[in-house]
N, C-alpha and C positions, 0 to 999 in steps of 0.2 A: 828531114829528120833534125831534131834539135840536138844540142850537145849531150843531153841525157838520154838520147835514144828514143824519145817520144815523138810521135807523129805530130806535125804542125800543119794546121789548115792553111791553105793559101790565103793571102790577103784579098779582101773584097775590093773589086774595082768599081766604085760607084760612078754612075753616069751623071750624077746631079750637077757637077760643075763643068760639064762639057759644054762648049759654046753652042752646039747643035742639039742639046738636050731638049726634050719636050717640056713645055711650060707646066708648072705646077697647077693641077686642077683645083687645089685648095685656094691658091692665089687668085684664080679666075673667079671663084665664088666670092671671095672677100672683096675683090675689086668691083663686083656688081653694084655695090653701094647700099644694098638692102641690109639693114641691121636688125634682124629678128633672131629669136631663139632657133627657129628652124634653119635659118641660113648658117648660124654658128655651128649647129650640129652637122649640117652638110659639109661645112668647111673642115671640121675635125675628122669626119668620116673620109673625106677626100685626102686629107693630110696623111692618114694611115695608109691609104692606097699609094700616095706619092712616095712614101718611105719604102714600102714594099716594092714599088716599081722602079726604085732608084732614080726618081726625078728630084727627090729631096734627100739630103744626107740625114742620118739619124741625129746629128748635132743640131741641124736646122729644125728638125721636127721637135726635138726636146725644147729648144728655145721658143718655138711657136706654142707648144703646149703650156709652157710656163707662163707665157704672156696671156694665153687664154684663161688659165687658172686665175691669174691676177685680175683679169677683166671680170670674171665671175664673182670674185671676192668684192670687187668694187660695186657691182650690181647689188650684192647682198647688203653691203654697208649702206648704199643709197636707199634701198627698200626699207631697212630698219630705221634709218635716220629721218626719213621723210614722212613717216606715219605720225598722225596726231598733231597736225599743224593747226594754226589759229583759224577759226571760222571755216573749217573744212578745207582750207587751202593747204597744200603739201608744204612741209618745211623744206628749206633749201639746205642741201648737204654742203658743209664747208670742210675743205681738206686742210686748211691752215688755221692758225689762231687769229687771223685778221678780223 
């Protein structure tokens, strides 16, 4: 009970940082080296399972999802920037003013 008499749920005891915790299945997919949309989807799907299965903390999951979102934005930028190159050759995406 809290000071105001309300019921307080017990704290969750995540298994994610335990030394003997099962390895993340999302990490196994990512480490396979294959970089395709299907593998990205599989990694994100496994990440959800890892979070629910307590092999990854919610904070780690949030960080991975943010990184994935940024990768998708980069792919969109690259796709838009490389269309319409000279003589049918794709343009090179430049991320700096160089």
